[in-house]
Phi, psi and omega in degrees: 000167180293150181296154176296155180302148177301126182290346179275354175286152171304153186303317178304314185290325176295320177298315180297323181289325177291320180299325177297317177295318179296323180299317180297317182299318181288325175301316181295322176299317178299317179296314181294322181293319178297319178299316177300314176302320183295328175295318177295319182294320179294333177270004180062028180253063191293328192245018172296163183298320178289321180298312182294323176299314182295318180300311183291324182294325180299318180283330168304310179302317174301313182295320178297315182298315181283331170301319175299317177296315179298317178304310182299316180300313181293325178296314178299321180293320178293326178293323179279351182081002186270151179259155175290115177297141180087357182063224182297324176295323177293323178294317177294342181277352173289123183296329179295319175298318176298315174293326172298312183293318180294323173301319176293325175298312180294325184302324186255010179254163172305160185293131172227090184308322183299335180294341177286338191290315180303312178300324183289326178294312177301323181294320178305310181290326176294314180301317182295315182294317180294320180296317180296314187280328192241316186283311186297318177304327180283316186283327182231067182297149177290150183295141177295158181282147178291153179299131177082356180263159178293149178303142181287146172291136185297124181234155179253158178286162178300325176297316179296325179291323177293323176297313175307311181297321179299310181299314185292322185285323190253352186298305184297319180297318182293322180289334174290317172303316180298319179293323175296314176301322180296324177289318176302319183292326177296318180293323180293316179291322176303316180297320178296321177294321176297325177275000180054050177281163190303129176056017186288331183285326175293316174300321181296318183298315182292314181293325176299318173301317180297314182290330177295317177299315178301316182299322179292336187249336189245119178294335180289322178294315179302316183292320180293323180289317176302318182292317177302317178297317180296323177295320178294321177301318177298319182292312184281344178276354186286156178295144179089356179283127180301138176307329179295324178296314179298321182294319180297316180294318176299317179298318180298314181294316180297319176298324179292317177296319177297318178295322177297317182294316184292334181255022177281094184295338180299339180285335185257342181217141180258109178243166182272013175109149182289151177284139181278152179284137173242150182276000000 
């Protein structure tokens, strides 16, 4: 593991350094718990004791990791003396706050296994980045420079380079997958609401608010929504499609546009822009 924070540092900096290490540990816990739940899911043992424990632990880990990020952000803001622009609306526009709140919602909701996947993808990249930047330099430190020779140019190990290449190559594609998963989750929750499953309408309202915020801030979500709309347009525009289906789809698009315009918070509050999510 990474070395403990320097005892000569101020308390606040030591706490932030410790929080960074704890965040890595909880991200790793989320990944391992999700993998354990996946084994139970593949065996169709969704509600066994270990399956439920793994599922809930995954969302506890997700809530803690994003809680740590929010804590670090607010501590840095307090240290600089700056205030959150937009008040409570500005705070809720922080993507880390959104993912924190949604993790708590999932934690206390009936099981939706697909909801684990976006958090797991984010955790994979956080663990990879932390391992490359913090763990590998401790486990595989560069050799010291010989006496009288010029300092060596800082180099990374082959494993660190492979991790860096993995992150660069797959990050954008993975974020597109996450955005598609978040839309699929909304469809899954909508189906539960249509079937009047337990607490599904409350969950649908909360997740719709979350996805609306994601749409406002994420180009990946916007692209996924655009692609989905284009595919449905193509399907309903095909020959042989009943006119009623086209009318329903036109009504859905009109309602979605009205909902988008009515929930455009930028019209009601002037902020300096939403805080971006950090892993």
